[in-house]
N, C-alpha and C positions, 0 to 999 in steps of 0.2 A: 460490729463491735457493739456493746453497750455505752450508752452516753452516761457522762458524770454528772452527777447533781450537787448544785449548792443549795446548802440548808441554812437558813438561819434558825438560832436556836431561841426562845424565850425561857429563861429561867424564873419561874412567878414565885414570890413570896408575899403574902398579905395584900394577894391580889395587883401587885407591880411587877415589871420586869427588874429584874438584878442582876448583878456581874459580880464574880469577886477573883481574887488568883489563889490558885490552888485550894479552891474551895472554900476560903475564909476571906474577911475582909469586903463583905458584901456592900455594894452602893446602887443606890437607885438608878436604872436606864430607861424608865419612861412607861408610858400606859400601853399595856399589851395588845388592846385592841388596834390603837394607831398603828403600833410597830407592824402587826403581823398585817395589816391592810396596807401598809407602805410598802412591805417586801412583797407582798402578791404582786403591787403594781409595777415593782421594780423587776420583777421576771426571776423570782426566788423558784425552784423547782418544787420544794415542800417546805413545810413549815413544822418545828417540833416545840412544844409544848411542857414543860415540866416544872410540875409543883412541887418544888425542891426541899419545901418544909412538911409537906402531906405525912411522909413515914414517920418523922421525929415527931410529929405531933399527934400521930396516930389519928388521923382523919382522911376523909376522902376528898380527890380531887374534886374543885369545884366544875361541876357541869354547866353552872349559868354562865361562868366567865369562858367556858369551852364554847358555849353556844353563842355569845357575843361576839368571839373571835371567827367563828366558822361564819357568820352571818356577812363578815367583810372580806372573805379571801375565796378565790376559786382555784386553790393548789390544795393538792394531798395534805393533810394535817395529822399529824401523830402528836398524841397526848399521854403523858406518864406522871406519876406520883399517887402512892397509895394504894396502888390497885394490889388486891391480894386475893382476890377470888374471881370465879366467873361472872357472878352476880354485880361486880363492879364495873365489867366492861359495856354492858347493853346501854347502860345510859350515858355514857360518853358516846358510843356510836351514835345513838340517838340524836345528843347535842350536836354533832356534825364531824366527828373524829374520823378519820380513814382507817388509822392504826393505832394500838395503844402498845406502850413500853412498859415492860416490868423491870425491876431490878431487885430491890432488898427482898423483896417477898419470893422473888424464884430461887435467890441464893439459901433462904430459910426453907421453902417447901419446893424443889424440883419439880415435882409433877404438876406444880401450877402451869406451867409452859405445855406439856401436856395436854392438859385440861381446857386451856385457852386454844391451843390449836386447833385441837378436835372440835372447841364450839363455834371458832370463828374462821377458821382458816389460816395456814401458816405465813400468808401475805398480811394478814392482820396483826401479827405478833412481832414485837421487836425486842429483842433481849439486850437492855442497856447493862453495860458493865463499866465498872469505875475500877482503875485498876492504878498502882503505884508500884516503883520497884524498891522491893524490900529484900535485903539480904542476896542482892544480885536476881530475885524471882518477881515476876510481874504478879503482885498478890491483889486479889479482889477485895473491894472496900463497899460497906454499905451505908445506909443512913444518912444520904449526902456526904459520903466520903468519910465519915466519922469513925466506923467500926472497921478495923480488920478482920478479914474470914483466914478460913484454912485454903480456902480456893485459890485456884493458881489461874491466869489470864486464858491460856490455851487449851486447857483441858476444860475449862467451864464454858469456854465458846465452843467447842466441838460438843460437849455435851447438850448446849442449850440447841444446838442446831439439829440434834440426833432427836430431841425431844419434840421439835416441830416448831422451832422459831423461823420465821422468815429474813429476819435481818439481825445483824449485831450493830449495834452502837458502841464504840468502845470510845472511852475518854480517858486519856493518860492525865492523871492527878498531877504527875510532876510539870506536865508541860500547861495545864490549865490555866488560860488569864494572863499567862507570861510573856505572849507574844513573841516566844523564842522559836516558833515551828512545831509542827505535829509530830509524835512519836513516830517516826519512820520503820525502824525496826520489826517492832512487835506488829505496826500492819501489814508488812510485808509478810510477815510470818503467819499473820492471821490469816491473810488473802490466799497462802499456800495450803493450808489445812482446811479452809472451809469451801464449800462450793455455794454456798449464800451470800449476798451482799454483804460489804462491811463497811459502815459509816466511820469516817475518822473525826475525832474531837476532842478539843483542847490544844491551845498552841498557837493558832492562825494570829499573824501578826502583820502580814503583807501577803499581796498577790503571789509573789514568787513562793510562798510557803504552801499554796494550793498544789503548787506545780508538783513538789517532792510527797506531797499526801497520794497525788495521782499516778505519777511515774514512778516514783521509786518504792512507795508505800503501796500501791496497786490498790487504793481504794475506791470503793463503786460511788461514794459519793463523800462530801466534805461539810462539815458542820462549823459554824462560828458564830458567837454572839457579839464581844463588845466590839468588834471591829465595825461589824456592821450598825449595831446600837450607837453609836458614838460619831458615826459619818467618816471613819477611816478609811474604809472599802467601800466604793457602791457597787452594787451587785451587777448591774449592767456592763461598769468599766472592767469588773473582775471576768466577767464571762468573754468579753470581747477579747481580753488580755491571754486568757486561756487558749482561747481558737487560734489565736496566733502563733501558741506554742504547740499546733498540731493536737490538742487536746479536745476530744469529741464530747462537747458539751451541749446539755438542752438550749 
């Protein structure tokens, strides 16, 4: 049985780690280099760095900040934000990223997933999908959740897999920052239709919520931000708790 992964997420804006609720009401959460280093020392399995304003500001992710974080960690590191071409990826990998995450640009140009997977391998490509329920359908949003699209979560995730994505990072915008628990039903459905790993994101508020993501939602990994940034849940305690629940954790 594959072990489950615990992944802290650093949402970066103007060089600082930030966190909001439902993708708005952003507040400062600290220095990303310090946080990344602390999470690696605490036993996080991976780290995700998302430059959340890169797409809206039409610029590339800061390779220099990626390099600073990479120097202080020894765990796999996924970087996303503003990646819209094959040429954008090599500088991030050279700076220390292990994987890259694409979102808005892939919705705009689905062939980008094929190009990136061919150039760097599926194991390097994470398709991030931000979705919320609209008229009883999970609808994909882009530009940091600001723009609704015609795409639907399950069809888009399957297409992403078929085009060469190695993982799906699904964030429920309805649950993001609410601390009310992960979106279990869509997670379980994604797991049923996909053969690649699914990362659950959005809604973690306590240790028990991770049980739901892993046992009922069948997620391969669970990502959280504010509960880690503000010290509400410590990673070593979370891992110990999950092991007691017979969840195979790294």
